[in-house]
Every structure is written in structure tokens, then in C-alpha cells.
C-alpha positions as CSV (number, residue, x, y, z in Angstrom):
1,M,13.6,61.1,2.2
2,L,11.9,58.7,4.7
3,R,14.7,57.0,7.1
4,A,13.6,55.7,10.9
5,T,15.7,56.3,13.7
6,I,17.4,53.2,15.5
7,T,17.9,52.5,19.4
8,N,21.2,53.1,18.2
9,G,20.8,56.6,16.8
10,T,21.7,55.1,12.8
11,K,19.1,55.6,10.4
12,R,17.2,52.4,9.1
13,K,16.6,52.2,5.5
14,I,13.4,50.3,4.3
15,R,15.3,48.3,1.9
16,S,12.3,46.0,0.6
17,L,9.2,47.2,-1.6
18,I,6.5,44.9,-2.3
19,V,4.6,46.9,-5.6
20,I,0.6,45.3,-5.0
21,P,-1.5,47.1,-8.1
22,A,-4.9,47.0,-6.1
23,R,-5.3,48.3,-2.9
24,E,-7.2,45.4,-1.0
25,Q,-4.4,43.1,-2.0
26,A,-2.0,45.2,-0.6
27,I,-3.8,45.8,3.0
28,K,-4.1,41.9,3.4
29,T,-0.9,41.9,2.3
30,G,0.6,43.9,5.0
31,E,-2.2,42.0,7.4
32,R,0.0,38.6,6.4
33,F,3.5,39.7,7.0
34,K,2.4,42.0,10.1
35,A,0.9,38.2,11.4
36,Y,3.4,36.0,10.4
37,G,6.7,38.5,11.4
38,R,5.9,39.3,14.6
39,H,7.8,37.0,16.0
40,T,10.4,37.8,14.1
41,G,11.4,41.6,15.0
42,I,10.5,42.6,10.5
43,T,8.6,45.2,10.2
44,C,6.2,46.7,7.3
45,T,3.2,48.8,6.7
46,V,1.5,49.6,3.4
47,I,0.8,52.5,1.4
48,F,-2.4,53.3,-1.2
49,G,-4.5,56.1,-2.8
50,G,-7.9,56.2,-2.0
51,G,-6.9,57.1,2.0
52,Y,-4.9,59.8,4.2
53,Q,-1.3,60.5,3.5
54,N,-0.3,61.7,6.6
55,P,-0.7,58.1,9.0
56,Q,0.9,56.3,5.4
57,T,3.9,58.2,6.0
58,S,4.1,58.9,9.8
59,A,4.2,54.3,9.9
60,L,7.5,54.6,6.8
61,R,9.1,57.4,9.3
62,T,8.2,54.8,12.7
63,G,11.1,52.4,10.6
64,I,10.3,50.2,8.7
65,D,12.2,47.1,6.6
66,I,9.2,46.4,3.8
67,L,7.9,48.8,2.1
68,I,4.3,47.3,0.4
69,A,2.5,49.9,-1.8
70,T,0.5,50.4,-4.7
71,T,1.9,52.7,-7.6
72,G,-0.5,55.5,-7.7
73,R,0.7,56.5,-3.8
74,L,4.4,54.9,-4.3
75,L,4.6,57.4,-7.3
76,D,3.1,60.4,-5.7
77,L,5.4,59.9,-2.5
78,M,8.3,59.7,-5.0
79,N,7.0,63.3,-6.7
80,Q,6.8,64.7,-3.3
81,G,10.3,64.3,-2.6
82,Q,9.3,62.2,0.8
83,L,10.8,59.3,-0.6
84,T,13.5,57.5,-2.5
85,L,13.9,54.1,-3.8
86,H,18.0,54.5,-4.1
87,D,18.6,52.1,-0.8
88,M,16.1,49.8,-2.0
89,E,17.5,46.1,-2.0
90,I,14.8,44.1,-3.4
91,L,11.8,44.5,-5.5
92,I,8.7,42.4,-5.6
93,L,6.1,42.5,-8.0
94,A,2.8,41.2,-7.0
95,G,0.4,40.6,-9.3
96,A,3.0,41.4,-11.6
97,D,0.8,39.0,-14.8
98,R,-1.8,41.1,-14.3
99,I,-0.2,44.2,-14.4
100,P,-0.4,44.4,-18.6
101,D,-3.4,44.0,-18.3
102,M,-4.9,46.9,-16.1
103,D,-2.2,49.7,-17.7
104,F,-0.3,49.9,-14.9
105,I,2.8,49.3,-17.2
106,H,4.5,52.7,-17.9
107,D,3.7,53.2,-13.6
108,V,5.8,50.0,-12.8
109,K,9.2,50.8,-15.4
110,R,8.5,54.5,-13.7
111,I,9.2,52.4,-10.4
112,I,12.4,50.4,-11.6
113,N,13.8,52.8,-13.3
114,A,13.7,54.8,-9.9
115,L,16.0,51.8,-8.4
116,P,19.5,51.2,-7.8
117,K,20.7,49.5,-10.7
């Protein structure tokens, strides 16, 4: 499971997840979070398919507060055992109105089932 070490040696857990159906939307959302949150100490990373996986998993290991992900890469990392959603507290389905039209509904249901009750 991906977790990051904070300076005092405790483990930081990724607690917020934003699921976005399209890679371009995920990248733009990540850019906005970094710009708006640069003075807050809130950190995020974006994971998406179509790129190398190692830089994305490395970014997760450095420690983040918010994970922005496309469904495919998120499920891929979960299936590899590299990421679990057991510690997530907040789920945002961006573009939720378009998810059924884009045939992501089954992926979203798998993600929701992996979240804590």
C-alpha cells in the first residue's frame, strides 16, 4: 500500500480521492489544485493511463493529501496491490453526470466497493 513518511516518522495516508473519467481533465484538475493550494501545505498527485506508471507511483510515495485519478490507472494500481482505498475519507466523482454515458459505471462501482463503509 502506498503511504508516505512525514518528518516525525509517522505514516501519511492518502485520504481524499477525486475520480475523473478523462486524462486531460485529471491533469488540469491537478494543475489547479497545485496552483490554488501552493500556500496551504495540501499536496496532490495525478495518476492516469497512457503514461509510465513508475513516476506516478513514486509521486504517491512522497506523500500526498489528495489523489486525482482516472478509473483505469486507479484500478490497475489497486489490482497490482500498490494502492488501497481503505483509508480514504473523501470521494469526489468529477463529471459524474457523464460517467454512465462513457461506460465507466462498472469501474466506478468497483472503486466505491473498495472504499471503507
